[in-house]
C-alpha positions in Angstrom: 0.0 0.0 0.0 1.4 3.4 -0.9 1.7 6.0 1.8 2.3 9.0 -0.4 -0.2 11.5 -1.8 -2.4 9.7 -4.4 -2.4 12.9 -6.5 1.3 13.5 -6.3 3.8 13.5 -9.1 5.6 10.4 -7.8 5.4 8.0 -10.7 8.5 6.0 -9.7 6.3 3.1 -8.5 4.9 2.9 -12.0 7.7 1.8 -14.2 5.9 2.4 -17.5 4.7 5.9 -16.9 6.2 9.0 -18.6 8.4 10.8 -16.2 8.0 14.4 -17.3 10.5 15.7 -14.8 13.3 13.8 -16.6 12.3 15.3 -19.9 12.5 18.9 -18.8 15.3 18.9 -16.2 17.8 20.5 -18.7 15.5 23.2 -19.9 16.7 26.7 -19.2 14.9 28.4 -16.4 12.7 31.4 -17.2 13.3 34.7 -15.4 10.6 35.0 -12.7 8.4 38.0 -12.2 8.9 40.1 -9.1 6.1 38.6 -7.0 6.1 37.1 -3.6 7.5 33.6 -3.8 5.4 30.6 -3.0 6.4 27.7 -0.9 6.5 25.5 -4.0 9.2 26.3 -6.6 6.8 25.1 -9.3 5.2 27.7 -11.6 1.5 27.4 -12.2 0.5 27.9 -15.8 -2.6 30.0 -16.3 -5.5 28.0 -17.6 -7.9 30.4 -19.2 -10.7 27.9 -19.7 -13.4 30.2 -18.1 -13.0 33.4 -20.0 -12.4 34.7 -23.5 -10.9 38.0 -22.1 -7.2 38.5 -22.3 -5.4 38.7 -18.9 -4.2 42.3 -18.0 -0.9 43.5 -16.9 1.2 40.7 -18.2 3.9 40.8 -20.9 1.6 39.4 -23.7 -1.2 41.9 -23.0 1.2 44.8 -22.7 3.1 44.1 -25.9 -0.2 43.7 -27.7 -1.4 47.1 -26.4 1.9 48.8 -27.3 2.4 47.2 -30.7 -0.8 45.9 -32.1 0.9 45.3 -35.5 3.1 42.5 -34.1 3.2 39.1 -35.8 3.7 35.7 -34.1 5.4 32.8 -35.8 5.8 29.2 -34.6 9.5 28.4 -34.6 9.4 24.7 -34.1 9.7 22.4 -31.1 12.3 20.3 -29.4 11.5 16.6 -28.7 13.0 13.8 -26.8 11.9 10.6 -28.4 8.2 11.1 -29.2 7.6 13.7 -26.5 7.7 17.4 -27.1 9.7 19.1 -24.3 9.9 22.7 -25.4 8.4 25.1 -28.0 9.9 28.1 -29.8 7.8 31.1 -30.6 9.1 34.1 -32.6 7.7 37.6 -32.3 8.1 39.9 -35.3 7.9 43.7 -34.5 8.7 45.7 -37.6 12.0 44.3 -38.8 13.1 42.8 -35.5 12.6 39.3 -34.3 12.4 38.1 -30.7 12.6 34.4 -29.8 11.2 32.7 -26.7 11.4 29.2 -25.4 9.0 27.4 -23.0 7.4 24.2 -22.0 4.2 25.4 -23.8 3.6 27.8 -26.6 2.1 30.2 -24.1 5.2 30.3 -21.9 7.3 30.7 -25.1 5.2 33.7 -26.0 5.7 35.2 -22.5 9.5 34.8 -22.9 9.6 36.5 -26.3 7.2 39.3 -25.1 9.4 40.0 -22.1 12.5 40.3 -24.3 10.7 42.7 -26.7 9.5 44.9 -23.9 13.0 45.2 -22.4 14.6 46.1 -25.7 11.9 48.2 -27.3 10.4 50.1 -24.4 12.9 49.5 -21.5 10.2 47.7 -19.5 11.5 45.0 -17.2 8.9 42.5 -16.3 10.6 42.0 -12.9 10.2 45.7 -12.1 6.8 46.4 -13.7 4.9 44.7 -10.8 2.3 43.0 -13.0 -0.4 40.8 -11.6 0.9 37.3 -11.1 -0.1 35.9 -14.5 0.7 32.4 -13.6 -1.5 31.9 -10.6 -5.1 32.6 -11.6 -7.8 30.4 -13.0 -10.5 32.8 -14.0 -14.2 31.9 -13.8 -17.0 33.0 -16.0 -20.6 33.1 -14.9 -21.5 31.9 -18.5 -20.2 28.5 -17.6 -22.3 28.1 -14.4 -25.8 26.7 -15.0 -28.6 28.4 -13.1 -28.7 26.8 -9.7 -32.5 26.5 -9.7 -32.4 24.6 -13.0 -29.7 22.2 -11.7 -31.6 21.5 -8.5 -34.9 20.9 -10.3 -33.3 18.5 -12.8 -31.5 16.6 -10.2 -34.6 16.3 -8.1 -36.7 15.0 -11.0 -34.1 12.5 -12.2 -34.0 10.9 -8.8 -37.8 10.9 -8.6 -38.0 9.1 -12.0 -35.3 6.7 -11.0 -37.1 5.8 -7.9 -40.2 5.1 -9.9 -38.4 3.0 -12.4 -36.4 0.9 -9.9 -39.2 0.5 -7.5 -40.3 -2.9 -8.8 -36.8 -4.3 -9.6 -36.1 -5.7 -6.2 -32.3 -6.1 -5.5 -31.6 -5.1 -9.1 -32.4 -1.5 -8.3 -29.1 -1.0 -6.4 -26.6 1.3 -8.1 -23.3 3.1 -7.5 -23.5 5.7 -10.3 -26.6 7.0 -12.0 -26.8 9.1 -15.1 -29.5 10.7 -17.2 -30.0 12.9 -20.3 -32.7 15.6 -19.9 -34.1 18.0 -22.4 -34.9 21.6 -21.5 -36.2 24.5 -23.5 -34.7 27.9 -23.9 -38.2 29.3 -24.3 -39.9 27.6 -21.3 -37.9 27.3 -18.1 -40.5 25.0 -16.6 -40.4 22.4 -19.3 -38.2 19.4 -19.2 -38.1 15.9 -20.7 -36.2 13.0 -19.2 -35.0 10.9 -22.2 -33.1 8.2 -20.4 -31.8 7.0 -17.0 -28.9 4.6 -16.7 -26.6 3.0 -14.1 -23.3 1.2 -14.3 -19.6 1.4 -13.3 -17.7 -1.4 -15.1 -16.2 -2.6 -18.4 -16.0 -6.1 -19.8 -13.1 -8.5 -19.4 -10.6 -8.9 -22.3 -11.8 -12.5 -23.0 -15.3 -11.2 -23.7 -14.4 -9.1 -26.7 -16.6 -9.8 -29.6 -16.3 -9.6 -33.4 -20.0 -9.6 -33.9 -20.8 -6.1 -32.5 -23.2 -7.6 -29.9 -21.2 -6.7 -26.8 -21.4 -3.5 -24.7 -17.7 -2.9 -23.9 -18.1 0.1 -21.5 -21.1 0.0 -19.1 -20.4 3.2 -17.2 -23.6 5.1 -16.6 -22.8 8.3 -18.6 -21.6 6.2 -21.6 -24.9 4.3 -21.6 -26.8 7.5 -21.3 -25.3 8.7 -24.5 -26.0 5.4 -26.3 -29.6 5.7 -25.1 -29.8 9.2 -26.5 -28.5 7.8 -29.9 -31.3 5.2 -29.8 -33.8 8.0 -29.2 -32.4 9.9 -32.2 -32.9 6.9 -34.5 -36.5 6.8 -33.4 -37.0 10.5 -34.0 -35.5 10.3 -37.5 -37.7 7.3 -38.4 -40.8 9.2 -37.3 -39.9 12.3 -39.4 -39.2 10.2 -42.5 -42.5 8.3 -42.0 -44.3 11.6 -41.4 -46.3 9.6 -38.9 -46.5 10.6 -35.3 -48.8 7.9 -34.1 -46.1 5.9 -32.4 -44.4 8.8 -30.8 -45.1 9.4 -27.1 -44.0 12.7 -25.8 -43.8 13.7 -22.2 -45.9 16.7 -21.2 -45.1 19.1 -18.4 -47.2 16.8 -16.2 -43.8 15.2 -15.4 -43.7 17.8 -12.6 -46.7 16.0 -11.0 -46.0 12.4 -12.0 -45.1 11.4 -8.4 -48.9 11.3 -7.9 -49.1 8.3 -10.1 -46.7 5.9 -8.4 -49.1 3.0 -8.5 -49.5 3.3 -12.3 -45.9 3.1 -13.3 -46.0 -0.3 -15.0 -49.6 -0.2 -16.1 -48.7 0.8 -19.7 -52.1 2.2 -20.8 -52.7 4.3 -17.7 -49.1 5.3 -17.5 -49.1 6.7 -21.0 -52.5 8.4 -20.6 -51.5 10.1 -17.4 -47.9 11.1 -18.1 -47.6 11.3 -21.9 -49.3 12.9 -24.9 -49.8 10.7 -27.9 -49.3 12.8 -31.1 -51.1 11.8 -34.3 -50.6 13.2 -37.7 -54.0 14.9 -37.6 -53.7 16.0 -34.0 -54.4 19.7 -33.4 -52.2 19.7 -30.3 -49.0 18.9 -32.3 -48.1 22.5 -32.9 -48.6 23.3 -29.2 -46.1 20.7 -28.1 -43.9 20.8 -31.2 -40.9 22.0 -29.1 -40.8 18.6 -27.5 -39.8 17.0 -30.8 -36.1 17.8 -30.8 -35.1 17.2 -34.5 -36.2 19.0 -37.6 -35.3 18.8 -41.3 -32.6 21.3 -42.3 -33.7 24.4 -44.1 -32.2 23.0 -47.4 -34.3 19.9 -47.0 -31.4 17.5 -46.6 -30.4 16.0 -43.3 -31.5 17.0 -39.8 -30.5 19.3 -37.0 -31.5 20.1 -33.5 -34.5 22.4 -33.2 -33.8 25.9 -31.9 -34.2 26.3 -28.2 -33.7 22.7 -27.3 -31.0 22.1 -24.8 -29.3 18.8 -23.9 -28.3 18.3 -20.3 -26.3 15.4 -18.9 -26.8 14.5 -15.2 -24.3 12.2 -13.3 -24.7 11.4 -9.7 -20.9 11.9 -9.2 -18.0 13.3 -11.1 -17.1 11.3 -14.3 -14.2 8.9 -13.8 -10.8 10.2 -14.8 -9.3 13.7 -14.6 -12.6 15.2 -13.2 -12.8 12.8 -10.3 -9.3 11.5 -9.4 -8.5 14.8 -7.5 -11.8 14.8 -5.6 -11.6 11.9 -3.1 -14.5 13.2 -1.0 -17.3 15.7 -1.2 -16.7 17.7 2.0 -18.5 20.9 0.9 -22.2 21.1 0.7 -22.2 24.3 -1.3 -21.6 24.9 -4.9 -18.8 27.4 -5.3 -18.1 29.1 -8.6 -14.4 29.3 -7.8 -12.6 26.2 -6.4 -8.9 27.0 -6.6 -6.6 24.1 -7.2 -3.6 24.4 -4.8 -1.6 22.1 -7.0 -2.6 23.3 -10.5 0.9 22.8 -12.0 1.3 19.1 -11.1 2.0 17.2 -14.2 -0.8 14.7 -13.2 -3.4 17.4 -13.9 -5.2 16.9 -17.2 -3.6 13.5 -18.1 -5.6 11.0 -20.2 -6.6 8.1 -18.0 -7.8 4.6 -18.8 -10.4 2.4 -17.1 -9.2 -0.8 -15.6 -10.3 -4.1 -17.2 -13.3 -5.7 -15.3 -12.7 -3.2 -12.4 -13.2 0.3 -11.3 -11.0 3.4 -11.2 -8.6 4.8 -13.7 -4.8 4.9 -14.3 -2.7 7.3 -16.4 -2.2 6.0 -20.0 1.1 4.3 -20.4 3.4 5.4 -23.2 3.6 2.9 -26.0 0.4 1.1 -24.9 -2.1 3.2 -26.9 -2.8 0.5 -29.5 -4.4 -2.8 -28.4 -4.3 -5.9 -30.5 -6.9 -8.6 -30.6 -4.6 -11.5 -29.9 -2.6 -9.6 -27.3 -5.8 -8.9 -25.3 -7.2 -12.5 -25.6 -3.8 -14.1 -24.7 -3.5 -11.8 -21.7 -0.4 -10.0 -23.0 -2.2 -6.7 -23.0 -4.9 -5.5 -20.5 -8.1 -4.4 -22.1 -8.5 -0.7 -21.4 -11.0 2.0 -22.3 -10.6 5.8 -22.0 -12.1 7.4 -18.9 -15.4 9.1 -19.0 -13.8 12.5 -18.5 -11.7 11.9 -21.6 -14.7 10.7 -23.6 -16.9 13.7 -22.6 -14.0 16.0 -23.6 -14.0 14.5 -27.1 -17.9 14.7 -27.2 -17.4 18.5 -26.8 -15.7 18.5 -30.2 -17.5 15.8 -32.2 -21.0 15.9 -30.5 -22.9 13.1 -28.8 -24.7 11.8 -31.9 -22.0 9.3 -32.8 -20.3 8.6 -36.1 -23.1 6.8 -37.9 -25.7 9.5 -37.2 -23.3 12.2 -38.2 -24.1 11.1 -41.8 -27.6 12.6 -41.3 -27.4 15.0 -38.3 -25.5 18.1 -37.6 -23.3 17.8 -34.4 -25.4 17.9 -31.2 -23.5 19.3 -28.2 -24.2 19.2 -24.5 -25.6 22.4 -23.0 -24.7 21.5 -19.4 -23.2 18.9 -17.2 -24.8 18.5 -13.7 -23.2 16.5 -10.9 -24.8 15.2 -7.7 -21.5 15.0 -5.8 -17.7 15.4 -6.0 -18.2 18.7 -7.8 -15.1 21.0 -8.2 -15.4 23.8 -10.7 -11.7 23.9 -11.6 -11.2 20.2 -12.0 -14.4 19.6 -13.9 -14.1 22.3 -16.4 -10.5 21.5 -17.0 -11.3 17.8 -17.6 -14.3 18.1 -19.9 -13.2 20.9 -22.2 -10.5 23.1 -20.7 -7.6 20.8 -21.5 -8.6 20.5 -25.1 -7.1 23.9 -25.8 -5.5 24.8 -22.5 -3.6 27.9 -23.6 -5.6 28.7 -26.8 -2.6 27.5 -28.8 -3.7 24.1 -30.1 -2.8 24.0 -33.8 -5.1 20.9 -34.3 -8.3 22.5 -33.1 -7.8 25.4 -35.6 -8.4 22.9 -38.4 -11.8 21.6 -37.3 -14.1 20.9 -40.3 -17.4 22.8 -40.4 -19.7 22.6 -38.5 -17.6 21.1 -35.7 -16.3 23.3 -32.8 -14.9 23.2 -29.3 -18.0 23.3 -27.1 -17.8 24.7 -23.6 -21.0 23.6 -21.8 -22.1 24.9 -18.5 -21.6 23.0 -15.2 -23.3 22.8 -11.9 -23.9 20.8 -8.8 -27.4 19.8 -7.9 -28.1 20.7 -4.3 -31.5 19.1 -4.0 -32.0 17.6 -0.5 -34.9 15.4 -1.6 -32.6 12.4 -1.8 -28.9 11.9 -1.4 -27.0 11.4 -4.7 -24.7 8.9 -3.0 -24.5 5.3 -4.1 -27.0 2.8 -2.7 -24.5 0.1 -1.9 -20.7 -0.2 -1.2 -19.8 -2.9 -3.7 -20.6 -2.2 -7.3 -23.1 -4.6 -8.9 -22.1 -6.6 -12.0 -25.1 -5.3 -14.0 -26.0 -2.0 -15.6 -29.5 -0.6 -16.1 -30.8 1.5 -19.0 -34.3 3.0 -19.3 -35.4 5.0 -22.4 -38.5 7.2 -22.4 -41.5 5.1 -23.3 -40.2 1.9 -21.7 -42.4 0.0 -19.3 -39.5 -2.0 -18.0 -35.8 -1.1 -18.2 -33.1 -3.2 -19.9 -30.5 -4.8 -17.7 -27.0 -5.5 -19.1 -24.4 -7.8 -17.5 -21.1 -6.0 -17.0 -19.3 -9.3 -17.3 -20.5 -10.3 -20.7 -21.8 -7.0 -22.2 -25.1 -8.7 -23.1 -28.5 -9.0 -21.5 -28.3 -9.9 -17.8 -28.7 -13.7 -17.2 -29.3 -14.2 -20.9 -26.1 -14.3 -23.0 -28.0 -15.3 -26.1 -29.6 -11.9 -26.4 -27.7 -8.7 -27.1 -28.6 -5.1 -26.0 -30.5 -2.6 -27.9 -27.5 -0.2 -27.3 -25.0 -2.5 -29.0 -23.1 -1.6 -32.2 -25.0 -4.2 -34.1 -28.4 -2.7 -33.2 -27.3 0.8 -34.2 -25.8 -0.5 -37.4 -29.0 -2.3 -38.3 -31.0 0.9 -37.6 -28.5 2.9 -39.8 -28.9 0.5 -42.7 -32.6 0.6 -42.4 -32.6 4.4 -42.7 -30.3 4.3 -45.7 -32.6 1.7 -47.3 -35.5 4.2 -47.2 -33.8 6.1 -50.0 -35.4 9.4 -49.0 -34.1 12.8 -50.1 -33.9 13.8 -46.4 -30.8 11.5 -46.1 -28.9 12.7 -49.1 -26.3 14.4 -46.9 -24.7 11.0 -46.4 -21.5 10.6 -48.4 -22.5 7.0 -48.9 -25.2 8.1 -51.4 -27.3 5.2 -52.3 -24.8 2.6 -51.2 -25.7 0.6 -48.1 -22.5 -0.6 -46.3 -22.3 -4.2 -45.2 -19.4 -3.7 -42.8 -19.7 -1.6 -39.7 -16.2 -0.2 -40.0 -17.0 1.0 -43.6 -20.0 3.0 -42.3 -17.9 4.6 -39.6 -14.9 5.5 -41.8 -17.2 7.1 -44.4 -18.2 9.8 -41.9 -15.0 11.7 -42.9 -15.7 15.0 -41.2 -16.6 13.4 -38.0 -13.5 11.2 -38.0 -11.3 14.2 -38.8 -12.8 16.2 -36.0 -12.2 13.3 -33.6 -8.7 12.8 -34.7 -7.9 16.5 -34.2 -9.4 16.4 -30.7 -7.1 13.4 -29.9 -4.1 15.2 -31.4 -4.8 18.2 -29.1 -4.1 16.0 -26.1 -0.9 14.8 -27.5 0.2 18.3 -28.4 0.0 19.2 -24.7 1.8 16.0 -23.5 -1.3 14.7 -21.9 -1.0 11.2 -23.3 -2.0 9.0 -26.3 -5.6 7.9 -26.9 -6.1 4.2 -26.5 -7.3 2.4 -29.6 -9.3 -0.8 -29.1 -8.6 -3.7 -31.4 -9.7 -3.0 -35.0 -11.4 -6.4 -35.2 -14.3 -5.2 -33.0 -15.6 -3.1 -35.9 -15.3 -5.6 -38.7 -18.7 -7.3 -38.3 -21.4 -7.0 -40.9 -24.7 -8.3 -42.3 
């Protein structure tokens, strides 16, 4: 058992981890600003993930004010092996060139700016008494979700979960619960719970499947996204059919549905009391039209999210990985907008992390282990690993949550907010889910994103509802995961050991790759003009991998997001064996 700080930089006990200190020990030291020294000799890099405003009274801001005609050029980088250890930035002011070196492009710019200020204007950074530009993590109210909305959504999700799990006996126990909820920009009192899921585990390596029938990652937030994808397939099918008879849409009576506890699994009464059935001739369709979240694009080809619809992700605790590893407990009952990280410069901050095979928790990604092979995993030579939920959510903020297959037909759909029930820390969470993608606004990769992809910065909040604790309902995690989608009379239960239906390995989940691929092929087979945005045209792929790789813009955006992590020495993205996507019909 290790006695040292679990969040420290002591990686000596892990022989395969990257030792960043060894890579930068010979780097020339930068001249410090004349500020009161801290106990630690480490310098904290400014992470401007909360604001678009430039920091004041620092060399960069000052040189930009004095010489707005300046030009920056990237002068290259120094590497040791495959790891970038320093960057060179060149500042052109008139016919003069100033060079700066640093561990990041931002620090290199600071060095060049200080040199230019000294020579051109006689300003010495050490004597100009600027604000300490390397200490602050600024917050922005635009990234804080309204507390009333967060409390209301958390309250209603737990109410709905209690209703769903009431008749499941011992199956209802969970460690982590997640949900995707729709809200409206035009009606603050309207919401729609799309799905509720639980789960904390991944399958074992010997359970990998070439048939697309296995759910590899059964963490609750991952299943919530897959439930949302299944919901989108249903919506597209209804639009193409122009038939709303089978579409049940929750009304605002969800606020009052606790009154109907006894009717939960009585399908007819449940739908009559809690839902509105829309028919093609229904006069109330226009009134509740906002509850149908997709529409045909203005050009008539493909689909997009309707204006005013917001997608909110609720998780009962911080997502595993970078957002959670530095929050071992939830000591504060309040939700503070500013949670300073006293160790913001530790190299462990922001690292990509991997989930442990058939277990819980995450570990930093080891160098040289980013590509897994089929035979290596099956023979036990490699451990099956999947990227942490924090890492996956960060990539979702670039590519959207609709997935690669649906990106053929749908514009990217991004989260509007992430709500946690516990282990909330503003600094850690925002860094993990979108801040580290472009930590210093210098990522070259993210400048090349294809249209209409972007770096999404969703809001965050902690739900403070006291109606029910968000803590887990048991100590040991169960070996099953539950998923419920709006309209279900009974949730689906997945075995975390096999990745298939619980206690029935012959049946695979509705959230599996094979099910989604079948739905995708069915849509293409309709040959409707609304689907002409697909680069596949009239061709219907027979191999799942072909369908994924044909979504070229999506794959390019995802690749650039992954490259942005590597640019900042945060690790390499783990690639699962290619064989898992080679199934077909």
